[in-house]
C-alpha positions as CSV (number, residue, x, y, z in Angstrom):
1,M,79.7,-81.1,15.0
2,R,82.9,-82.5,13.7
3,E,86.3,-80.9,13.2
4,I,87.7,-80.7,9.7
5,V,91.0,-79.5,8.3
6,D,89.4,-76.1,7.5
7,G,87.0,-75.6,10.4
8,Y,84.0,-77.4,11.7
9,L,81.0,-79.0,9.9
10,V,77.5,-79.7,11.2
11,N,75.2,-82.1,9.3
12,D,71.6,-82.5,10.4
13,D,69.6,-84.4,7.8
14,N,68.9,-81.9,4.9
15,V,70.9,-79.1,6.4
16,K,74.7,-78.5,6.3
17,I,76.6,-75.9,8.2
18,A,80.2,-74.9,8.4
19,F,82.3,-72.6,10.4
20,T,85.7,-71.9,8.8
21,N,89.1,-71.6,10.7
22,R,92.3,-69.8,10.0
23,N,93.0,-71.9,7.0
24,V,90.2,-70.1,5.1
25,D,89.7,-66.3,4.7
26,A,86.0,-66.2,4.0
27,K,86.4,-62.8,2.3
28,S,88.5,-64.5,-0.4
29,S,86.5,-65.8,-3.3
30,E,89.3,-68.3,-4.1
31,D,89.4,-69.6,-0.6
32,M,85.6,-70.0,-0.5
33,K,85.4,-71.8,-3.9
34,R,88.0,-74.2,-2.7
35,F,86.3,-74.7,0.7
36,S,82.8,-75.1,-1.1
37,D,84.0,-77.6,-3.6
38,K,85.8,-79.6,-0.9
39,Y,82.9,-79.9,1.5
40,G,79.8,-79.9,-0.9
41,F,78.5,-76.3,-0.8
42,N,77.2,-75.0,-4.2
43,H,79.6,-72.0,-4.7
44,D,77.8,-70.9,-7.9
45,N,74.8,-69.9,-5.8
46,I,76.5,-68.6,-2.7
47,V,74.8,-65.5,-1.2
48,Y,76.4,-62.9,1.1
49,N,75.8,-59.3,2.2
50,T,77.7,-56.1,2.7
51,Q,77.3,-56.2,6.6
52,V,76.5,-52.9,8.2
53,H,76.1,-53.9,11.9
54,G,72.4,-53.3,11.7
55,A,69.3,-55.6,12.0
56,D,68.0,-55.7,8.4
57,V,67.4,-59.1,6.9
58,R,67.8,-60.0,3.2
59,I,65.2,-62.7,2.0
60,V,66.7,-64.8,-0.8
61,E,64.1,-66.0,-3.3
62,S,63.8,-67.8,-6.5
63,G,64.8,-65.5,-9.4
64,D,67.3,-63.6,-7.5
65,N,70.6,-63.0,-9.2
66,F,73.1,-64.6,-6.9
67,T,76.0,-62.9,-8.8
68,E,74.7,-59.5,-7.5
69,N,76.0,-59.9,-3.8
70,G,76.8,-57.0,-1.5
71,K,73.4,-55.7,-0.6
72,E,73.4,-54.0,2.8
73,A,72.1,-56.3,5.5
74,D,73.1,-58.4,8.4
75,G,70.7,-61.3,8.0
76,L,70.0,-63.9,5.3
77,I,67.2,-66.3,5.0
78,T,66.0,-68.7,2.3
79,S,64.0,-71.8,1.6
80,L,66.0,-72.5,-1.7
81,Q,67.9,-75.7,-1.9
82,A,71.6,-75.7,-3.0
83,T,71.8,-72.0,-2.2
84,P,74.4,-71.4,0.4
85,L,74.1,-68.4,2.7
86,L,77.4,-66.9,4.1
87,I,78.2,-64.4,6.7
88,F,81.5,-62.9,7.8
89,T,82.7,-62.5,11.4
90,A,86.0,-61.9,13.4
91,D,84.5,-61.4,16.9
92,C,80.9,-60.6,16.2
93,V,78.4,-63.4,16.9
94,P,77.2,-65.6,13.9
95,V,73.8,-67.0,14.7
96,V,72.4,-70.0,12.7
97,F,68.8,-70.8,12.4
98,Y,67.1,-73.7,10.6
99,D,63.9,-75.6,10.4
100,K,64.1,-79.0,8.9
101,Q,60.3,-79.5,8.8
102,Q,59.6,-76.4,6.7
103,G,63.0,-76.4,4.9
104,V,64.1,-72.8,5.9
105,V,67.7,-71.8,6.7
106,S,69.1,-68.4,7.9
107,L,72.1,-66.6,9.4
108,A,72.4,-63.4,11.4
109,H,75.6,-61.3,12.0
110,A,75.1,-60.1,15.5
111,G,77.7,-57.7,16.7
112,W,76.8,-55.5,19.6
113,R,74.7,-53.3,17.5
114,G,72.9,-56.2,15.8
115,T,72.3,-57.8,19.2
116,Y,71.0,-54.5,20.6
117,G,68.7,-54.2,17.7
118,N,67.5,-57.8,18.3
119,I,68.4,-59.2,14.9
120,T,67.7,-62.7,16.2
121,G,64.1,-61.7,17.0
122,E,63.8,-60.2,13.5
123,M,64.9,-63.6,12.0
124,V,62.5,-65.7,14.1
125,D,59.6,-63.4,13.1
126,I,60.3,-63.8,9.4
127,M,60.7,-67.6,9.8
128,T,57.4,-67.9,11.5
129,D,55.3,-65.1,9.7
130,K,56.6,-65.6,6.1
131,Y,57.6,-69.3,6.1
132,G,55.2,-70.8,8.5
133,C,57.8,-72.2,10.8
134,K,56.9,-73.2,14.3
135,V,59.1,-71.7,17.0
136,E,59.5,-75.2,18.6
137,D,60.9,-76.6,15.3
138,I,63.5,-73.9,14.9
139,K,67.1,-74.9,15.9
140,T,69.8,-72.4,16.5
141,I,73.5,-72.3,16.9
142,I,75.6,-69.5,18.4
143,G,78.9,-69.8,16.7
144,P,82.6,-68.8,17.3
145,S,82.8,-65.3,18.6
146,V,84.3,-63.2,21.4
147,S,83.3,-64.5,24.8
148,V,82.4,-62.3,27.9
149,D,85.8,-62.7,29.4
150,N,87.5,-61.0,26.5
151,Y,84.9,-58.5,25.5
152,E,85.7,-55.3,27.6
153,V,83.4,-52.4,26.8
154,S,82.4,-49.1,28.4
155,Y,80.0,-48.8,31.1
156,D,77.9,-46.6,28.9
157,L,77.5,-49.6,26.5
158,I,76.5,-51.9,29.4
159,E,73.9,-49.4,30.5
160,K,72.6,-49.2,27.0
161,F,71.7,-52.9,27.1
162,S,69.6,-52.7,30.3
163,V,66.6,-51.9,28.1
164,L,66.6,-55.5,26.8
165,E,65.9,-56.8,30.3
166,V,68.2,-59.7,30.1
167,P,69.6,-60.8,33.5
168,N,73.3,-61.1,34.2
169,Y,74.4,-60.0,30.7
170,Y,77.8,-58.6,31.8
171,K,80.6,-59.0,34.3
172,E,82.4,-56.4,36.3
173,V,86.2,-57.3,37.3
174,D,88.4,-54.8,38.9
175,G,86.3,-51.9,37.7
176,K,86.2,-53.1,34.2
177,Y,83.0,-54.2,32.3
178,Y,82.7,-57.1,30.0
179,L,79.7,-57.7,27.7
180,D,78.2,-61.2,27.3
181,L,77.0,-61.4,23.7
182,W,76.4,-65.1,24.0
183,K,74.1,-64.7,26.9
184,L,72.3,-61.8,25.3
185,N,71.6,-63.6,22.1
186,K,70.6,-66.8,23.9
187,E,68.1,-65.0,26.1
188,L,66.7,-63.0,23.2
189,L,66.1,-66.3,21.3
190,K,64.4,-67.7,24.4
191,K,62.1,-64.6,24.5
192,C,61.0,-65.4,20.9
193,G,59.9,-68.8,22.0
194,I,63.0,-70.8,20.9
195,L,63.4,-73.8,23.1
196,E,66.4,-73.9,25.3
197,D,67.3,-77.4,23.9
198,N,67.4,-75.9,20.4
199,I,70.0,-73.2,21.3
200,K,73.4,-74.5,21.1
201,I,76.4,-72.3,22.0
202,I,79.7,-73.4,20.5
203,D,82.3,-72.7,23.2
204,F,84.9,-71.2,20.9
205,C,86.1,-67.7,21.7
206,T,87.9,-65.9,18.9
207,V,90.3,-64.3,21.4
208,R,91.0,-67.3,23.7
209,D,91.0,-69.6,20.7
210,N,92.9,-67.3,18.3
211,D,95.0,-70.2,17.1
212,K,91.8,-71.5,15.5
213,F,89.9,-68.4,14.5
214,F,90.4,-64.8,13.3
215,S,89.8,-62.0,15.9
216,Y,89.5,-58.3,14.7
217,R,90.5,-57.3,18.3
218,L,93.5,-59.5,18.7
219,D,94.7,-59.7,15.1
220,D,95.3,-55.9,14.7
221,A,92.0,-55.1,12.9
222,T,92.6,-58.0,10.4
223,P,90.5,-57.8,7.2
224,K,90.3,-61.6,7.2
225,R,87.1,-63.3,8.3
226,I,85.6,-66.4,9.7
227,G,82.9,-67.8,7.3
228,T,79.7,-69.2,8.7
229,I,77.8,-71.1,5.9
230,I,74.5,-72.9,5.8
231,Q,72.9,-74.8,2.9
232,L,69.7,-76.7,2.5
233,D,70.1,-79.8,0.4
């Protein structure tokens, strides 16, 4: 991963990934057009959802009208080349998936609801069942999002997550409870068979590193968003 003026880029052979920083509001079409043109993403075919904090996945196939964006879903997956997928976050977890061998890329928007609904497991199931990916070939990245140290939640929410049977998924400090979305998503990926070496957590917290990234919690419910983009070349 390398730092650029407008965020961070990952190039892995035929797959290109970007995480935007505060220089870019991913919800702005003008900003995303400028970013895409500058860093080699095909803005004409960019695909995004109306995110609803769920676990539904939109499959993007040939013949889709890419100008009709806004379908309700929190996951995107495609095997189409030059068709960038885009999700929006500002504390929630962006999870990137790709299989270079089969030529499949996907993104998940995993807030606490999506994490609880195991959207990562749904993504892996589609990649293996529909596209024939082998779990050992799927690489994943957990992108910039709120870290456990800055994600205070109610004890009721902590209890709710116990059904996922993930060890050490929260911290208690001075009677306050902090949920670890990074750990939860990592362990859910491992339960799907994703190799630990193929799970990369980018250690950027939207609260701690607020000089770089938007945070809904810290920025007074800002409407601006980080963009996570992936494209198969």
